[in-house]
DOBA-46710 format. One record per atom (N, C-alpha, C, O): residue number from 0; residue in one letter; chain; x, y negated, z. Coordinates in steps of 0.02 Angstrom, whole numbers, plus 50000, padded with zeros to 5 digits. Example, Ala and Ser with C-alpha at 12.3 -4.5 7.8 and 13.67 -1.06 7.14 Angstrom:
BEGIN
0/A/A/50660/50284/50390
0/A/A/50615/50225/50390
0/A/A/50660/50165/50390
0/A/A/50712/50166/50423
1/S/A/50642/50112/50354
1/S/A/50684/50053/50357
1/S/A/50645/49998/50394
1/S/A/50670/49943/50402
//
This chain:
BEGIN
0/M/A/56670/40427/57664
0/M/A/56702/40482/57698
0/M/A/56725/40460/57768
0/M/A/56756/40407/57775
1/H/A/56711/40499/57818
1/H/A/56732/40485/57886
1/H/A/56799/40518/57899
1/H/A/56806/40579/57895
2/K/A/56850/40477/57916
2/K/A/56916/40503/57931
2/K/A/56920/40521/58005
2/K/A/56907/40480/58048
3/F/A/56936/40584/58019
3/F/A/56941/40607/58087
3/F/A/57012/40602/58114
3/F/A/57028/40629/58167
4/W/A/57056/40568/58078
4/W/A/57125/40559/58098
4/W/A/57143/40486/58090
4/W/A/57109/40447/58056
5/N/A/57199/40467/58123
5/N/A/57222/40398/58118
5/N/A/57297/40397/58129
5/N/A/57322/40427/58177
6/F/A/57333/40361/58085
6/F/A/57405/40353/58093
6/F/A/57420/40283/58119
6/F/A/57391/40234/58097
7/D/A/57466/40279/58168
7/D/A/57492/40215/58192
7/D/A/57567/40216/58191
7/D/A/57598/40270/58195
8/D/A/57597/40158/58185
8/D/A/57670/40153/58185
8/D/A/57690/40106/58242
8/D/A/57672/40047/58242
9/F/A/57727/40133/58290
9/F/A/57749/40094/58348
9/F/A/57824/40085/58343
9/F/A/57863/40124/58371
10/G/A/57844/40032/58308
10/G/A/57915/40017/58303
10/G/A/57955/40073/58272
10/G/A/58011/40087/58295
11/G/A/57929/40104/58222
11/G/A/57964/40158/58188
11/G/A/57942/40227/58210
11/G/A/57958/40277/58176
12/E/A/57907/40232/58266
12/E/A/57881/40297/58288
12/E/A/57811/40306/58260
12/E/A/57765/40269/58277
13/R/A/57803/40356/58218
13/R/A/57738/40368/58187
13/R/A/57698/40415/58231
13/R/A/57723/40467/58253
14/V/A/57635/40397/58243
14/V/A/57591/40437/58285
14/V/A/57528/40453/58247
14/V/A/57494/40409/58221
15/L/A/57513/40517/58243
15/L/A/57451/40541/58212
15/L/A/57402/40559/58268
15/L/A/57416/40602/58310
16/Y/A/57345/40526/58269
16/Y/A/57294/40539/58320
16/Y/A/57240/40585/58290
16/Y/A/57209/40569/58239
17/L/A/57228/40641/58323
17/L/A/57173/40685/58306
17/L/A/57127/40687/58367
17/L/A/57142/40721/58416
18/E/A/57073/40650/58364
18/E/A/57027/40645/58420
18/E/A/56956/40660/58397
18/E/A/56935/40638/58344
19/G/A/56920/40698/58437
19/G/A/56853/40718/58418
19/G/A/56855/40778/58371
19/G/A/56907/40811/58364
20/A/A/56799/40792/58340
20/A/A/56792/40851/58297
20/A/A/56836/40845/58235
20/A/A/56842/40792/58205
21/I/A/56867/40901/58217
21/I/A/56907/40904/58156
21/I/A/56861/40917/58097
21/I/A/56831/40971/58091
22/S/A/56857/40868/58054
22/S/A/56816/40874/57993
22/S/A/56744/40893/58008
22/S/A/56722/40948/57990
23/D/A/56707/40847/58041
23/D/A/56636/40860/58052
23/D/A/56596/40849/57989
23/D/A/56535/40861/57988
24/E/A/56629/40826/57936
24/E/A/56599/40823/57869
24/E/A/56638/40870/57824
24/E/A/56682/40906/57846
25/T/A/56619/40870/57760
25/T/A/56651/40917/57714
25/T/A/56726/40905/57708
25/T/A/56749/40848/57712
26/W/A/56763/40960/57699
26/W/A/56835/40955/57689
26/W/A/56852/40976/57618
26/W/A/56893/40945/57585
27/W/A/56822/41030/57596
27/W/A/56839/41056/57530
27/W/A/56788/41038/57476
27/W/A/56795/41058/57419
28/G/A/56736/41000/57495
28/G/A/56682/40987/57448
28/G/A/56705/40959/57382
28/G/A/56681/40980/57329
29/D/A/56751/40911/57383
29/D/A/56774/40881/57321
29/D/A/56850/40875/57318
29/D/A/56877/40842/57274
30/E/A/56885/40908/57365
30/E/A/56958/40908/57367
30/E/A/56986/40839/57383
30/E/A/57047/40829/57379
31/V/A/56944/40790/57402
31/V/A/56968/40723/57414
31/V/A/57000/40717/57483
31/V/A/57055/40689/57489
32/T/A/56967/40744/57534
32/T/A/56990/40734/57602
32/T/A/57061/40761/57615
32/T/A/57102/40725/57643
33/P/A/57076/40823/57596
33/P/A/57145/40847/57608
33/P/A/57198/40807/57571
33/P/A/57253/40798/57597
34/Q/A/57181/40782/57512
34/Q/A/57229/40742/57474
34/Q/A/57241/40675/57509
34/Q/A/57298/40651/57511
35/I/A/57188/40645/57536
35/I/A/57196/40581/57572
35/I/A/57238/40591/57635
35/I/A/57280/40550/57651
36/F/A/57226/40647/57671
36/F/A/57266/40661/57730
36/F/A/57340/40667/57712
36/F/A/57383/40640/57746
37/K/A/57353/40703/57658
37/K/A/57423/40713/57637
37/K/A/57454/40646/57618
37/K/A/57513/40634/57633
38/Q/A/57416/40603/57583
38/Q/A/57442/40538/57565
38/Q/A/57459/40496/57627
38/Q/A/57510/40463/57629
39/D/A/57416/40499/57677
39/D/A/57428/40463/57739
39/D/A/57490/40491/57775
39/D/A/57530/40453/57802
40/L/A/57497/40556/57774
40/L/A/57555/40588/57807
40/L/A/57620/40566/57775
40/L/A/57669/40552/57810
41/Y/A/57621/40562/57709
41/Y/A/57683/40546/57673
41/Y/A/57688/40471/57657
41/Y/A/57732/40451/57619
42/A/A/57644/40431/57686
42/A/A/57647/40359/57675
42/A/A/57707/40328/57711
42/A/A/57729/40273/57693
43/G/A/57733/40364/57760
43/G/A/57793/40342/57796
43/G/A/57843/40398/57798
43/G/A/57832/40452/57772
44/T/A/57899/40384/57831
44/T/A/57952/40434/57837
44/T/A/57971/40441/57911
44/T/A/57948/40402/57953
45/G/A/58011/40490/57925
45/G/A/58034/40499/57994
45/G/A/57991/40548/58032
45/G/A/57945/40578/58005
46/D/A/58008/40555/58095
46/D/A/57973/40603/58138
46/D/A/57902/40580/58152
46/D/A/57886/40521/58149
47/V/A/57859/40629/58168
47/V/A/57789/40614/58182
47/V/A/57769/40645/58249
47/V/A/57783/40704/58262
48/T/A/57736/40606/58291
48/T/A/57706/40632/58352
48/T/A/57631/40640/58340
48/T/A/57598/40594/58317
49/V/A/57606/40699/58354
49/V/A/57535/40714/58344
49/V/A/57501/40716/58412
49/V/A/57516/40760/58453
50/S/A/57457/40670/58425
50/S/A/57420/40667/58488
50/S/A/57352/40699/58478
50/S/A/57312/40676/58437
51/I/A/57338/40753/58516
51/I/A/57277/40791/58506
51/I/A/57232/40787/58567
51/I/A/57253/40799/58623
52/N/A/57170/40771/58554
52/N/A/57116/40775/58604
52/N/A/57053/40794/58565
52/N/A/57015/40750/58545
53/S/A/57044/40858/58555
53/S/A/56991/40881/58509
53/S/A/56960/40947/58532
53/S/A/56995/40991/58556
54/P/A/56894/40952/58526
54/P/A/56861/41016/58541
54/P/A/56864/41066/58485
54/P/A/56840/41122/58492
55/G/A/56896/41046/58429
55/G/A/56901/41092/58372
55/G/A/56860/41069/58313
55/G/A/56849/41009/58305
56/G/A/56838/41116/58272
56/G/A/56800/41098/58213
56/G/A/56811/41148/58157
56/G/A/56812/41208/58168
57/D/A/56820/41121/58096
57/D/A/56826/41162/58036
57/D/A/56894/41196/58034
57/D/A/56945/41163/58030
58/V/A/56894/41263/58037
58/V/A/56957/41300/58039
58/V/A/56995/41294/57973
58/V/A/57057/41298/57973
59/F/A/56960/41284/57918
59/F/A/56995/41276/57854
59/F/A/57031/41209/57851
59/F/A/57086/41205/57824
60/A/A/57000/41158/57878
60/A/A/57033/41093/57882
60/A/A/57094/41098/57928
60/A/A/57147/41071/57912
61/A/A/57086/41132/57984
61/A/A/57141/41140/58031
61/A/A/57199/41178/57999
61/A/A/57257/41160/58008
62/A/A/57183/41230/57961
62/A/A/57235/41269/57928
62/A/A/57272/41227/57876
62/A/A/57333/41232/57870
63/A/A/57236/41185/57840
63/A/A/57268/41142/57790
63/A/A/57313/41091/57823
63/A/A/57369/41078/57799
64/I/A/57291/41062/57879
64/I/A/57331/41013/57915
64/I/A/57393/41048/57943
64/I/A/57448/41020/57940
65/Y/A/57384/41107/57971
65/Y/A/57440/41146/57998
65/Y/A/57494/41155/57944
65/Y/A/57553/41144/57957
66/T/A/57473/41176/57884
66/T/A/57521/41188/57830
66/T/A/57556/41124/57809
66/T/A/57617/41125/57798
67/M/A/57519/41069/57803
67/M/A/57550/41006/57783
67/M/A/57601/40983/57835
67/M/A/57654/40958/57817
68/L/A/57584/40990/57899
68/L/A/57631/40969/57952
68/L/A/57693/41014/57952
68/L/A/57748/40989/57963
69/K/A/57684/41079/57941
69/K/A/57741/41125/57940
69/K/A/57788/41109/57881
69/K/A/57848/41118/57886
70/E/A/57759/41086/57826
70/E/A/57799/41071/57767
70/E/A/57829/41001/57769
70/E/A/57874/40985/57729
71/Y/A/57806/40959/57814
71/Y/A/57831/40891/57818
71/Y/A/57905/40892/57838
71/Y/A/57924/40929/57883
72/P/A/57948/40852/57805
72/P/A/58020/40856/57818
72/P/A/58043/40830/57886
72/P/A/58097/40847/57908
73/G/A/58003/40788/57919
73/G/A/58023/40762/57984
73/G/A/58004/40809/58041
73/G/A/57968/40858/58031
74/K/A/58029/40793/58101
74/K/A/58013/40833/58160
74/K/A/57942/40817/58183
74/K/A/57921/40759/58183
75/I/A/57904/40869/58202
75/I/A/57836/40861/58226
75/I/A/57834/40876/58301
75/I/A/57850/40931/58322
76/T/A/57815/40827/58340
76/T/A/57804/40837/58411
76/T/A/57730/40831/58426
76/T/A/57699/40780/58412
77/V/A/57702/40883/58455
77/V/A/57631/40883/58472
77/V/A/57622/40868/58546
77/V/A/57655/40898/58589
78/K/A/57578/40822/58562
78/K/A/57561/40805/58631
78/K/A/57486/40817/58641
78/K/A/57445/40781/58613
79/I/A/57470/40866/58683
79/I/A/57400/40881/58698
79/I/A/57382/40840/58759
79/I/A/57399/40858/58816
80/S/A/57348/40785/58748
80/S/A/57334/40737/58801
80/S/A/57275/40757/58845
80/S/A/57272/40739/58903
81/A/A/57228/40793/58817
81/A/A/57169/40811/58855
81/A/A/57144/40881/58838
81/A/A/57134/40922/58882
82/L/A/57134/40895/58774
82/L/A/57104/40959/58754
82/L/A/57126/40977/58684
82/L/A/57127/40935/58639
83/A/A/57144/41040/58675
83/A/A/57158/41066/58608
83/A/A/57122/41133/58604
83/A/A/57151/41186/58619
84/A/A/57060/41131/58584
84/A/A/57018/41191/58584
84/A/A/57005/41214/58513
84/A/A/57005/41174/58466
85/S/A/56993/41279/58506
85/S/A/56970/41306/58443
85/S/A/57018/41287/58386
85/S/A/57078/41299/58391
86/A/A/56991/41258/58332
86/A/A/57032/41241/58274
86/A/A/57087/41191/58291
86/A/A/57139/41191/58258
87/A/A/57078/41149/58341
87/A/A/57129/41101/58360
87/A/A/57192/41137/58387
87/A/A/57247/41111/58379
88/S/A/57183/41195/58417
88/S/A/57241/41233/58441
88/S/A/57282/41259/58383
88/S/A/57343/41268/58390
89/V/A/57250/41271/58326
89/V/A/57287/41293/58266
89/V/A/57332/41236/58242
89/V/A/57391/41247/58226
90/V/A/57305/41175/58239
90/V/A/57345/41118/58219
90/V/A/57405/41109/58266
90/V/A/57460/41094/58244
91/A/A/57392/41119/58331
91/A/A/57445/41110/58381
91/A/A/57505/41155/58368
91/A/A/57562/41137/58382
92/M/A/57493/41214/58340
92/M/A/57547/41262/58329
92/M/A/57597/41238/58276
92/M/A/57649/41269/58268
93/A/A/57581/41184/58240
93/A/A/57626/41157/58190
93/A/A/57684/41119/58222
93/A/A/57732/41103/58188
94/G/A/57680/41105/58286
94/G/A/57731/41065/58319
94/G/A/57797/41102/58327
94/G/A/57798/41161/58346
95/D/A/57852/41067/58312
95/D/A/57918/41094/58328
95/D/A/57925/41096/58404
95/D/A/57958/41140/58432
96/T/A/57895/41047/58437
96/T/A/57891/41044/58510
96/T/A/57819/41029/58529
96/T/A/57789/40982/58501
97/I/A/57792/41067/58576
97/I/A/57723/41057/58598
97/I/A/57723/41042/58672
97/I/A/57748/41081/58713
98/L/A/57697/40983/58690
98/L/A/57694/40961/58759
98/L/A/57622/40955/58781
98/L/A/57579/40933/58743
99/M/A/57608/40976/58843
99/M/A/57539/40977/58868
99/M/A/57533/40938/58933
99/M/A/57580/40934/58972
100/S/A/57474/40908/58942
100/S/A/57454/40883/59007
100/S/A/57424/40941/59046
100/S/A/57421/40996/59019
101/P/A/57401/40932/59109
101/P/A/57376/40989/59148
101/P/A/57312/41020/59121
101/P/A/57290/41071/59146
102/V/A/57281/40990/59071
102/V/A/57216/41014/59048
102/V/A/57222/41072/58999
102/V/A/57277/41100/58990
103/A/A/57168/41089/58967
103/A/A/57162/41155/58937
103/A/A/57177/41159/58862
103/A/A/57173/41111/58825
104/M/A/57195/41221/58843
104/M/A/57198/41242/58773
104/M/A/57154/41304/58768
104/M/A/57156/41347/58812
105/M/A/57115/41309/58716
105/M/A/57069/41366/58710
105/M/A/57076/41397/58641
105/M/A/57080/41362/58591
106/I/A/57077/41465/58639
106/I/A/57079/41501/58576
106/I/A/57022/41551/58575
106/I/A/57004/41580/58627
107/H/A/56993/41561/58517
107/H/A/56939/41610/58511
107/H/A/56932/41631/58438
107/H/A/56964/41603/58394
108/N/A/56890/41679/58426
108/N/A/56879/41703/58359
108/N/A/56843/41651/58317
108/N/A/56804/41612/58343
109/P/A/56857/41649/58251
109/P/A/56820/41604/58207
109/P/A/56747/41625/58202
109/P/A/56731/41684/58210
110/S/A/56704/41578/58187
110/S/A/56632/41593/58179
110/S/A/56605/41557/58119
110/S/A/56635/41509/58094
111/T/A/56548/41579/58095
111/T/A/56516/41548/58038
111/T/A/56441/41560/58042
111/T/A/56417/41594/58087
112/I/A/56405/41533/57995
112/I/A/56333/41546/57987
112/I/A/56322/41577/57918
112/I/A/56345/41549/57868
113/A/A/56288/41633/57916
113/A/A/56276/41667/57852
113/A/A/56203/41687/57847
113/A/A/56172/41707/57897
114/I/A/56176/41681/57788
114/I/A/56106/41700/57775
114/I/A/56105/41746/57715
114/I/A/56136/41731/57664
115/G/A/56069/41801/57720
115/G/A/56065/41846/57663
115/G/A/56056/41918/57684
115/G/A/56039/41933/57741
116/D/A/56068/41962/57637
116/D/A/56059/42033/57650
116/D/A/56121/42063/57682
116/D/A/56167/42027/57700
117/S/A/56122/42130/57689
117/S/A/56177/42163/57722
117/S/A/56243/42152/57686
117/S/A/56296/42146/57717
118/D/A/56241/42150/57619
118/D/A/56302/42137/57581
118/D/A/56330/42068/57596
118/D/A/56391/42059/57603
119/E/A/56285/42019/57602
119/E/A/56307/41952/57617
119/E/A/56337/41948/57688
119/E/A/56386/41914/57699
120/M/A/56306/41984/57735
120/M/A/56332/41986/57803
120/M/A/56401/42018/57805
120/M/A/56446/41997/57842
121/L/A/56410/42071/57765
121/L/A/56474/42105/57763
121/L/A/56528/42060/57734
121/L/A/56585/42059/57757
122/R/A/56510/42022/57682
122/R/A/56558/41975/57652
122/R/A/56578/41922/57703
122/R/A/56636/41902/57708
123/A/A/56528/41899/57742
123/A/A/56543/41849/57793
123/A/A/56590/41877/57846
123/A/A/56637/41844/57868
124/K/A/56578/41940/57866
124/K/A/56621/41972/57915
124/K/A/56692/41979/57888
124/K/A/56741/41965/57923
125/N/A/56698/42002/57826
125/N/A/56765/42010/57797
125/N/A/56802/41944/57792
125/N/A/56862/41941/57803
126/M/A/56764/41891/57776
126/M/A/56794/41825/57773
126/M/A/56820/41803/57841
126/M/A/56875/41778/57847
127/L/A/56779/41815/57894
127/L/A/56800/41796/57961
127/L/A/56861/41837/57984
127/L/A/56905/41811/58018
128/D/A/56862/41900/57964
128/D/A/56920/41941/57981
128/D/A/56984/41913/57950
128/D/A/57037/41912/57981
129/E/A/56979/41891/57886
129/E/A/57037/41862/57853
129/E/A/57058/41796/57886
129/E/A/57117/41783/57895
130/V/A/57008/41756/57904
130/V/A/57023/41692/57938
130/V/A/57057/41706/58005
130/V/A/57105/41671/58022
131/K/A/57033/41755/58041
131/K/A/57063/41772/58106
131/K/A/57136/41792/58097
131/K/A/57179/41771/58136
132/E/A/57151/41832/58046
132/E/A/57220/41853/58034
132/E/A/57265/41793/58019
132/E/A/57322/41790/58041
133/S/A/57238/41745/57981
133/S/A/57279/41686/57965
133/S/A/57291/41644/58027
133/S/A/57345/41615/58035
134/I/A/57242/41640/58072
134/I/A/57251/41604/58135
134/I/A/57303/41639/58179
134/I/A/57345/41607/58210
135/I/A/57298/41705/58181
135/I/A/57347/41743/58220
135/I/A/57418/41730/58193
135/I/A/57465/41727/58232
136/N/A/57425/41722/58127
136/N/A/57490/41707/58099
136/N/A/57520/41644/58132
136/N/A/57579/41643/58150
137/A/A/57478/41592/58139
137/A/A/57502/41529/58168
137/A/A/57521/41539/58241
137/A/A/57573/41515/58263
138/Y/A/57478/41573/58279
138/Y/A/57493/41584/58350
138/Y/A/57555/41628/58359
138/Y/A/57597/41614/58402
139/A/A/57560/41681/58319
139/A/A/57616/41728/58326
139/A/A/57682/41695/58308
139/A/A/57733/41708/58340
140/T/A/57682/41652/58257
140/T/A/57743/41618/58237
140/T/A/57770/41575/58293
140/T/A/57830/41569/58303
141/K/A/57724/41543/58330
141/K/A/57745/41499/58384
141/K/A/57763/41538/58448
141/K/A/57813/41522/58480
142/T/A/57724/41588/58465
142/T/A/57730/41619/58531
142/T/A/57773/41681/58533
142/T/A/57802/41698/58585
143/N/A/57778/41717/58477
143/N/A/57811/41782/58475
143/N/A/57773/41835/58515
143/N/A/57800/41889/58528
144/L/A/57711/41821/58534
144/L/A/57669/41872/58564
144/L/A/57649/41922/58510
144/L/A/57650/41905/58451
145/S/A/57631/41983/58530
145/S/A/57608/42032/58481
145/S/A/57541/42011/58452
145/S/A/57502/41976/58485
146/R/A/57528/42033/58392
146/R/A/57465/42016/58360
146/R/A/57406/42045/58398
146/R/A/57353/42014/58402
147/S/A/57414/42105/58426
147/S/A/57360/42136/58464
147/S/A/57345/42096/58527
147/S/A/57286/42089/58546
148/K/A/57396/42070/58560
148/K/A/57387/42029/58620
148/K/A/57349/41965/58603
148/K/A/57302/41946/58638
149/I/A/57369/41933/58549
149/I/A/57335/41872/58528
149/I/A/57264/41886/58508
149/I/A/57218/41848/58525
150/S/A/57254/41941/58472
150/S/A/57186/41960/58451
150/S/A/57140/41971/58511
150/S/A/57083/41949/58511
151/D/A/57166/42004/58562
151/D/A/57127/42015/58623
151/D/A/57109/41949/58657
151/D/A/57054/41941/58682
152/M/A/57156/41903/58658
152/M/A/57142/41838/58688
152/M/A/57089/41800/58649
152/M/A/57047/41766/58679
153/M/A/57091/41805/58583
153/M/A/57040/41773/58542
153/M/A/56972/41805/58552
153/M/A/56921/41771/58556
154/D/A/56972/41872/58558
154/D/A/56909/41908/58570
154/D/A/56877/41885/58635
154/D/A/56815/41882/58641
155/S/A/56918/41871/58685
155/S/A/56894/41853/58751
155/S/A/56878/41779/58759
155/S/A/56854/41758/58811
156/E/A/56890/41739/58707
156/E/A/56882/41666/58710
156/E/A/56919/41639/58771
156/E/A/56889/41623/58822
157/S/A/56984/41635/58765
157/S/A/57028/41621/58822
157/S/A/57045/41547/58828
157/S/A/57064/41514/58779
158/W/A/57037/41520/58888
158/W/A/57059/41453/58906
158/W/A/57124/41459/58945
158/W/A/57128/41499/58992
159/M/A/57174/41419/58927
159/M/A/57238/41420/58963
159/M/A/57252/41351/58992
159/M/A/57241/41300/58960
160/D/A/57275/41350/59055
160/D/A/57299/41287/59081
160/D/A/57371/41276/59057
160/D/A/57400/41318/59023
161/M/A/57399/41220/59076
161/M/A/57465/41200/59053
161/M/A/57518/41253/59069
161/M/A/57558/41271/59025
162/N/A/57518/41277/59131
162/N/A/57571/41323/59151
162/N/A/57568/41390/59114
162/N/A/57619/41417/59094
163/K/A/57507/41416/59105
163/K/A/57500/41479/59070
163/K/A/57517/41471/58996
163/K/A/57547/41515/58965
164/A/A/57497/41415/58966
164/A/A/57513/41403/58895
164/A/A/57589/41401/58885
164/A/A/57614/41427/58835
165/I/A/57624/41370/58931
165/I/A/57698/41368/58926
165/I/A/57727/41438/58936
165/I/A/57772/41458/58899
166/K/A/57701/41475/58985
166/K/A/57727/41542/58998
166/K/A/57718/41588/58939
166/K/A/57761/41629/58924
167/L/A/57661/41583/58905
167/L/A/57646/41627/58849
167/L/A/57677/41602/58784
167/L/A/57677/41639/58734
168/G/A/57704/41541/58783
168/G/A/57737/41516/58724
168/G/A/57694/41473/58680
168/G/A/57717/41452/58626
169/F/A/57633/41458/58700
169/F/A/57590/41414/58660
169/F/A/57612/41341/58667
169/F/A/57596/41300/58624
170/A/A/57648/41326/58719
170/A/A/57675/41258/58729
170/A/A/57747/41264/58753
170/A/A/57768/41316/58778
171/D/A/57784/41209/58745
171/D/A/57855/41209/58762
171/D/A/57870/41171/58827
171/D/A/57921/41185/58859
172/G/A/57827/41125/58845
172/G/A/57841/41085/58904
172/G/A/57782/41043/58923
172/G/A/57727/41050/58896
173/I/A/57793/40997/58971
173/I/A/57740/40956/58997
173/I/A/57752/40883/58980
173/I/A/57809/40862/58971
174/L/A/57698/40846/58976
174/L/A/57704/40775/58961
174/L/A/57740/40738/59018
174/L/A/57738/40759/59076
175/E/A/57774/40685/59000
175/E/A/57816/40650/59048
175/E/A/57777/40621/59107
175/E/A/57805/40614/59162
176/N/A/57714/40604/59096
176/N/A/57676/40572/59150
176/N/A/57642/40621/59197
176/N/A/57601/40601/59238
177/V/A/57658/40686/59191
177/V/A/57630/40736/59237
177/V/A/57670/40738/59301
177/V/A/57732/40739/59300
178/S/A/57635/40737/59358
178/S/A/57670/40734/59422
178/S/A/57706/40799/59438
178/S/A/57685/40852/59415
179/P/A/57760/40796/59478
179/P/A/57796/40856/59497
179/P/A/57753/40907/59534
179/P/A/57764/40967/59528
180/V/A/57703/40883/59571
180/V/A/57658/40929/59608
180/V/A/57623/40975/59560
180/V/A/57616/41035/59572
181/T/A/57599/40946/59505
181/T/A/57565/40987/59455
181/T/A/57613/41036/59423
181/T/A/57595/41093/59409
182/Q/A/57674/41015/59411
182/Q/A/57723/41057/59378
182/Q/A/57742/41117/59421
182/Q/A/57763/41168/59393
183/N/A/57735/41113/59487
183/N/A/57757/41166/59531
183/N/A/57708/41223/59538
183/N/A/57722/41272/59572
184/H/A/57650/41218/59506
184/H/A/57604/41274/59507
184/H/A/57637/41335/59475
184/H/A/57675/41327/59427
185/S/A/57624/41393/59501
185/S/A/57662/41453/59481
185/S/A/57650/41475/59410
185/S/A/57677/41446/59363
186/D/A/57609/41526/59402
186/D/A/57602/41556/59336
186/D/A/57545/41527/59295
186/D/A/57540/41542/59236
187/G/A/57502/41486/59325
187/G/A/57445/41460/59289
187/G/A/57391/41512/59282
187/G/A/57393/41564/59315
188/M/A/57342/41498/59240
188/M/A/57286/41544/59234
188/M/A/57260/41546/59163
188/M/A/57267/41498/59125
189/V/A/57230/41603/59147
189/V/A/57194/41611/59085
189/V/A/57122/41626/59103
189/V/A/57108/41673/59140
190/F/A/57076/41587/59077
190/F/A/57005/41596/59092
190/F/A/56972/41627/59031
190/F/A/56975/41598/58976
191/S/A/56941/41684/59040
191/S/A/56904/41717/58986
191/S/A/56830/41707/58997
191/S/A/56801/41734/59045
192/R/A/56798/41669/58952
192/R/A/56726/41656/58960
192/R/A/56686/41721/58959
192/R/A/56640/41729/58998
193/K/A/56704/41766/58914
193/K/A/56666/41828/58908
193/K/A/56673/41872/58969
193/K/A/56625/41903/58992
194/A/A/56734/41874/58997
194/A/A/56744/41915/59057
194/A/A/56705/41887/59116
194/A/A/56675/41924/59154
195/V/A/56706/41821/59124
195/V/A/56669/41790/59179
195/V/A/56595/41799/59170
195/V/A/56559/41814/59218
196/S/A/56570/41791/59108
196/S/A/56499/41801/59095
196/S/A/56477/41872/59110
196/S/A/56425/41883/59140
197/A/A/56518/41920/59089
197/A/A/56501/41990/59101
197/A/A/56500/42005/59176
197/A/A/56457/42042/59200
198/S/A/56548/41977/59213
198/S/A/56551/41988/59285
198/S/A/56489/41959/59319
198/S/A/56461/41990/59364
199/F/A/56469/41899/59298
199/F/A/56411/41866/59328
199/F/A/56348/41906/59314
199/F/A/56308/41917/59360
200/I/A/56339/41928/59252
200/I/A/56279/41966/59234
200/I/A/56276/42031/59273
200/I/A/56223/42051/59297
201/S/A/56334/42064/59280
201/S/A/56336/42127/59318
201/S/A/56315/42116/59390
201/S/A/56276/42155/59417
202/K/A/56341/42064/59422
202/K/A/56324/42050/59492
202/K/A/56251/42030/59498
202/K/A/56217/42049/59546
203/F/A/56226/41991/59449
203/F/A/56157/41969/59451
203/F/A/56109/42029/59446
203/F/A/56060/42033/59483
204/L/A/56124/42075/59400
204/L/A/56081/42133/59391
204/L/A/56082/42177/59452
204/L/A/56031/42205/59471
205/T/A/56142/42185/59483
205/T/A/56147/42226/59544
205/T/A/56108/42196/59601
205/T/A/56073/42231/59638
206/A/A/56113/42129/59608
206/A/A/56079/42096/59664
206/A/A/56004/42096/59655
206/A/A/55967/42093/59704
207/N/A/55981/42099/59593
207/N/A/55910/42096/59579
207/N/A/55882/42162/59553
207/N/A/55832/42164/59518
208/A/A/55916/42216/59571
208/A/A/55894/42281/59547
208/A/A/55825/42299/59574
208/A/A/55810/42287/59632
209/K/A/55784/42327/59532
209/K/A/55717/42348/59551
209/K/A/55708/42422/59534
209/K/A/55744/42449/59492
210/P/A/55660/42455/59566
210/P/A/55647/42525/59549
210/P/A/55631/42533/59475
210/P/A/55598/42490/59446
211/P/A/55654/42587/59445
211/P/A/55642/42596/59374
211/P/A/55568/42602/59358
211/P/A/55530/42631/59397
212/K/A/55548/42575/59301
212/K/A/55479/42580/59279
212/K/A/55472/42635/59226
212/K/A/55521/42653/59194
213/P/A/55411/42662/59218
213/P/A/55400/42713/59167
213/P/A/55417/42685/59098
213/P/A/55408/42626/59085
214/G/A/55440/42728/59054
214/G/A/55456/42707/58987
214/G/A/55528/42722/58969
214/G/A/55564/42753/59007
215/T/A/55547/42701/58911
215/T/A/55615/42714/58886
215/T/A/55662/42660/58912
215/T/A/55649/42601/58901
216/P/A/55716/42679/58946
216/P/A/55763/42629/58971
216/P/A/55791/42586/58915
216/P/A/55799/42609/58858
217/Y/A/55807/42524/58932
217/Y/A/55834/42477/58883
217/Y/A/55898/42503/58851
217/Y/A/55908/42496/58791
218/E/A/55942/42534/58892
218/E/A/56004/42560/58865
218/E/A/55993/42611/58811
218/E/A/56030/42614/58762
219/H/A/55940/42653/58819
219/H/A/55925/42703/58769
219/H/A/55901/42671/58704
219/H/A/55919/42691/58649
220/L/A/55859/42620/58711
220/L/A/55835/42584/58652
220/L/A/55893/42551/58616
220/L/A/55897/42552/58555
221/E/A/55939/42521/58655
221/E/A/55996/42488/58625
221/E/A/56039/42537/58586
221/E/A/56063/42521/58532
222/S/A/56049/42597/58614
222/S/A/56090/42646/58579
222/S/A/56056/42669/58515
222/S/A/56089/42684/58466
223/R/A/55989/42672/58516
223/R/A/55953/42692/58455
223/R/A/55958/42638/58402
223/R/A/55965/42653/58342
224/I/A/55954/42575/58424
224/I/A/55962/42520/58376
224/I/A/56030/42523/58344
224/I/A/56037/42510/58284
225/D/A/56081/42539/58384
225/D/A/56149/42543/58357
225/D/A/56154/42594/58301
225/D/A/56195/42586/58256
226/L/A/56113/42646/58304
226/L/A/56116/42699/58254
226/L/A/56095/42675/58186
226/L/A/56115/42704/58135
227/I/A/56053/42623/58184
227/I/A/56029/42600/58119
227/I/A/56065/42537/58094
227/I/A/56049/42511/58041
228/K/A/56114/42512/58134
228/K/A/56152/42454/58112
228/K/A/56200/42475/58056
228/K/A/56227/42530/58055
229/F/A/56211/42427/58009
229/F/A/56261/42439/57957
229/F/A/56329/42435/57988
229/F/A/56343/42388/58025
230/R/A/56372/42483/57975
230/R/A/56440/42482/58001
230/R/A/56490/42484/57943
230/R/A/56474/42506/57888
231/N/A/56551/42461/57959
231/N/A/56604/42463/57908
231/N/A/56629/42534/57898
231/N/A/56674/42546/57858
//
C-alpha cells in the first residue's frame, strides 16, 4: 500500500504532510487504508499542523480524512504551502485555523467515470449530486457562505488566490514567511476556468466568423439532440 501522507514530530509539534495526489490507489477497497491513517493520527497526542501541497484526488478519501481531523481532540492548523486543489481543499476545511501562502486554492464539482445504460448514468449523477452536497457542507461550515454561492463557485471551477480565500472565509490568515508586499494586495481574485474558456471561445468564433453555409445550423442540431436526452 502506498501511503500518501506522512507524520513527523518536531520537538512535540506534530506535522501531517499531505503532498501529491490524495489516495491515488484504493481507499475503500479493503478498509485498510482509512484505519491505518486513523492509527497514525492517534499515535501521538497534542495539536497537529497539516501541511498541504496537493492537486487533489479521491474525494471519498478526502472526506474521511476531513472527518477524522474534525473529530481529533487536539487543535488542527492547516498550512497551504503551495496548492490545495479539488479534494485537498476539502481536507483543508478541517482546520481550526487555515493559513495560506500566495498560491492557489481550487474548488469544483466532483467527477467520476461511469459505464452503462441510462439507469446507470442516472445513478452516477445522483451519486455525484450527493457527494457535492457533502462537500458543500464542509465549505459552508468553514465559510458561512450560502450553499447556492458555494455551488455556483464549484460549477465554475473556481481558483482563489490567498487574499480572496481569506475574504471569502476559506482561509483565516497568511503564512508567516509571506512578505508584506504580497499581503497588501486588495481584494484578490477568483479565476473561473469555465468563464475564461467561454470568453475565449466566443472571441475566437467572432474573429473567425465566416459566411453561413447551406444546411442546418449547428445550434439547431444541438437543440434537437437536447430533445432526446434523458432528463431528471
